BAROGU-335815 format. One record per atom (N, C-alpha, C): x, y, z; residue in three letters. Coordinates in steps of 0.02 Angstrom, whole numbers, plus 50000, padded with zeros to 5 digits. Atoms other than C-alpha are relative to their C-alpha. Layout:
% BAROGU-335815
XYZAla
...
This chain:
% BAROGU-335815
499755004649952Gln
491694796749191Gln
499584993350020Gln
500225004950010Leu
491414778249206Leu
499404998250073Leu
500615000349965Gln
489714772849312Gln
500074994450012Gln
500165005849995Leu
489414756249378Leu
499684998050077Leu
500354999449940Val
487904752849498Val
499694992349986Val
499995006149979Glu
487694736749578Glu
499344998150038Glu
500635000149979Ser
485954728949632Ser
500054992650007Ser
500095007849981Gly
485214712049682Gly
500404997050064Gly
499965003049926Gly
485824711049865Gly
499454997350034Gly
500415002149959Gly
484874706750007Gly
500104994950057Gly
499935006349933Leu
484454694250158Leu
499844994349973Leu
500335006050022Val
484504676250131Val
500344995550045Val
499665004549938Gln
484864660250226Gln
500424996549989Gln
499515005250026Pro
486334648450227Pro
499634997249960Pro
500085005050058Gly
486434638550079Gly
499445003949952Gly
500264996850045Gly
485414650049975Gly
500365001749952Gly
499684996850073Ser
485684660349819Ser
499925006249987Ser
500234992250042Leu
485894678249744Leu
500195000849956Leu
499674998050054Arg
486124685649600Arg
500255007649985Arg
500054993750001Leu
487134701249591Leu
500115003349912Leu
499874997250088Ser
487064713549427Ser
500475005950022Ser
499674995749980Cys
488154726549397Cys
499925003949931Cys
500234995950054Ala
487624739949261Ala
500535004949986Ala
499474995049996Ala
488974748349187Ala
499685005549933Ala
499934996150046Ser
488994766249081Ser
500425003249985Ser
499374996450034Glu
490084777748989Glu
500514998049996Glu
499615004050022Phe
490994764248937Phe
499854992649995Phe
500385008149997Thr
490914744548890Thr
500624996050015Thr
499715004949940Leu
491354729448994Leu
500614997649949Leu
499345003950037Asp
492564721948839Asp
500585006749996Asp
499584996550006Tyr
493574738148867Tyr
500614999150060Tyr
499414999849934Tyr
494324734549064Tyr
499804993450005Tyr
500295006849960Pro
494404719049156Pro
499705003550059Pro
500294997549955Ile
493254721849278Ile
499704994050074Ile
500085003749947Gly
492744712849441Gly
499535000850080Gly
500494998449949Trp
491724710649607Trp
500644998550071Trp
499474997949923Phe
492594715649785Phe
499365000350057Phe
500274998649935Arg
491724715049984Arg
500315001250025Arg
499914997049948Gln
491914721350120Gln
499564998350087Gln
500165001149939Ala
491474716550284Ala
500105003650050Ala
499734993149942Pro
491324725350457Pro
500594997550026Pro
499355000849952Gly
493114728250532Gly
500374993349946Gly
499545005350038Lys
493784718550379Lys
500305004549951Lys
499914998250070Glu
494774723250218Glu
499504998549947Glu
500245001650080Arg
494114724950061Arg
500494993949961Arg
499635005550054Glu
494474708649964Glu
499914998149933Glu
500275003150078Gly
494344703549784Gly
499704994250029Gly
500405005749993Val
493004689949766Val
500284995949913Val
499945004350045Ser
493214686749574Ser
499985006049941Ser
499874997150066Cys
493704694649409Cys
499864997549928Cys
499985000550043Ile
493434694049239Ile
500375004649935Ile
499544995450001Ser
494584699249098Ser
499605003949944Ser
500384995650048Asn
494034712148965Asn
499674994149934Asn
499885002650055Ser
494164699548815Ser
499334993250036Ser
500615005349991Gly
493014685948940Gly
500434994450002Gly
499695006550005Asp
494434672948902Asp
500284996250077Asp
499645002749938Ser
495184674249097Ser
499445000850056Ser
500534998949962Ile
494084672249240Ile
500544998850073Ile
499784999449943Tyr
494794673649426Tyr
499554996950071Tyr
500525002549931Tyr
493964664849594Tyr
500465001050068Tyr
499865000549942Ala
494474668949763Ala
500034992050033Ala
500015006749959Asp
494734652149858Asp
499464999450051Asp
500595001049960Ser
493384655649969Ser
499334998649971Ser
500515002050032Val
492164655849847Val
500014996249933Val
499995005650053Lys
492744645749718Lys
499654993449987Lys
500305007250013Gly
491544631349663Gly
499405001850019Gly
500554997949968Arg
490064641149744Arg
499835009049954Arg
500134993750051Phe
490114658649638Phe
500195000049939Phe
499825001150080Thr
490064660449446Thr
499825006449990Thr
499934993150036Ile
490534677649363Ile
499804999649939Ile
500005000150081Ser
489924682149187Ser
499715007849996Ser
500074994350046Lys
489694695449075Lys
499585000949947Lys
500304999250059Asp
488274702748949Asp
500335004649979Asp
499754995050011Asn
489174714348855Asn
499445003149934Asn
500644996450035Ala
487534717148741Ala
499815004250060Ala
500384995849949Lys
486684722948909Lys
500555004150025Lys
499414998149969Asn
488464729448962Asn
499965000150067Asn
500415000549937Thr
487954721749122Thr
500634993550019Thr
499685005349968Met
489114710349225Met
499754996450066Met
500315002649965Tyr
488454696149345Tyr
500304996450056Tyr
499725002649974Leu
488854687749500Leu
499664993150040Leu
500305005449967Gln
488104670949541Gln
500114997250065Gln
499735002549931Met
488124666749721Met
499434994050002Met
500375004149989Asn
487564649249767Asn
500124996150070Asn
499735002349934Ser
487874638449937Ser
500255006150058Ser
499924994049955Leu
487824655750029Leu
500304998950062Leu
499905002349934Lys
488834654650196Lys
499855008650057Lys
500114995649964Pro
488444666650344Pro
501085007149999Pro
499184996250016Glu
490584674050311Glu
499765003049946Glu
500004996850041Asp
490034678050156Asp
499555008950029Asp
500504996449965Thr
488854691350241Thr
500575007349987Thr
499504992449998Ala
489824710050176Ala
499515004349948Ala
500224998050045Ile
489484724250057Ile
500334997049929Ile
499495002550068Tyr
490004719049868Tyr
499915005949958Tyr
499894995850040Tyr
490584731549746Tyr
500124995949947Tyr
499705000650067Cys
491034731349563Cys
500385005149980Cys
499314995950008Ser
492504739049508Ser
500544996949935Ser
499655000350043Thr
493694743249368Thr
500614999450019Thr
499444998749976Ala
495084745149478Ala
500484993250002Ala
499555006850025Leu
496004730349405Leu
500625001349962Leu
499645001250058Gln
497614729549324Gln
500314994449974Gln
499975006150041Tyr
497734711349294Tyr
499394996150010Tyr
500405005849984Cys
496474698449295Cys
500044992149970Cys
499715004450040Gly
497124680149250Gly
499634994050046Gly
500515005149974Pro
496504663849303Pro
500284997350059Pro
499685001349937Arg
497804663249457Arg
499955003550034Arg
499894994449945Ser
497774680249531Ser
499505005049958Ser
500244991350034Met
496954697749505Met
500445004150050Met
499624994449986Ile
497974712049540Ile
499415006349994Ile
500354995350008Trp
497054727449594Trp
500155003750049Trp
499924995249942Gly
497004744149706Gly
499535004149983Gly
500524994850008Pro
495924756249760Pro
499815005349962Pro
499694993950043Asp
496464770849648Asp
500014997449950Asp
499865001050065Phe
496584760449486Phe
499465001649959Phe
500594998350030Gly
494844763849444Gly
499345001650019Gly
500634997149972Ser
492974766649460Ser
499704993950035Ser
500235004349954Trp
491994759849599Trp
499265001350000Trp
500795002049996Gly
490024753549611Gly
499895004850064Gly
500164999049929Gln
489044759949771Gln
500014996350036Gln
500035006749961Gly
488874743249834Gly
499364997750011Gly
500505004449983Thr
487624731149871Thr
500004995350087Thr
499785003549929Gln
487424721850053Gln
499584994049977Gln
499895007349986Val
487454704450065Val
499924997550062Val
499955002849925Thr
486674696850227Thr
499854993350002Thr
500135007750004Val
486754677250255Val
499964999450074Val
500165002549939Ser
485824673150410Ser
499514997850017Ser
500245003649999Ser
484744661950488Ser
499465005350058Ser
């Protein structure tokens, strides 16, 4: 069974930065596309960013474009999300997941049952 473990969340002031990590086991990151998702209280889960299995394609939601950077280290089998210029509206539980059908430069296609999910890590942006 694919396993994903997120870390790196926390409390940060507006304008601050955090780096999330997603450690994968039982599979390698060059086999599946993988992405970051978030869910704020009372809102639906949304796709934030994804990276293709080859690493050649990367997608960002408009709400995070220019502030967040997704990357992965295949040797460590770990994916990252560098989050800069954080805003209160970025507050959410962040999940990494392989629940993607497609990750391209203009879109990501995903569904909750398409793959495995981590347990999530809380990010709170507040002064």
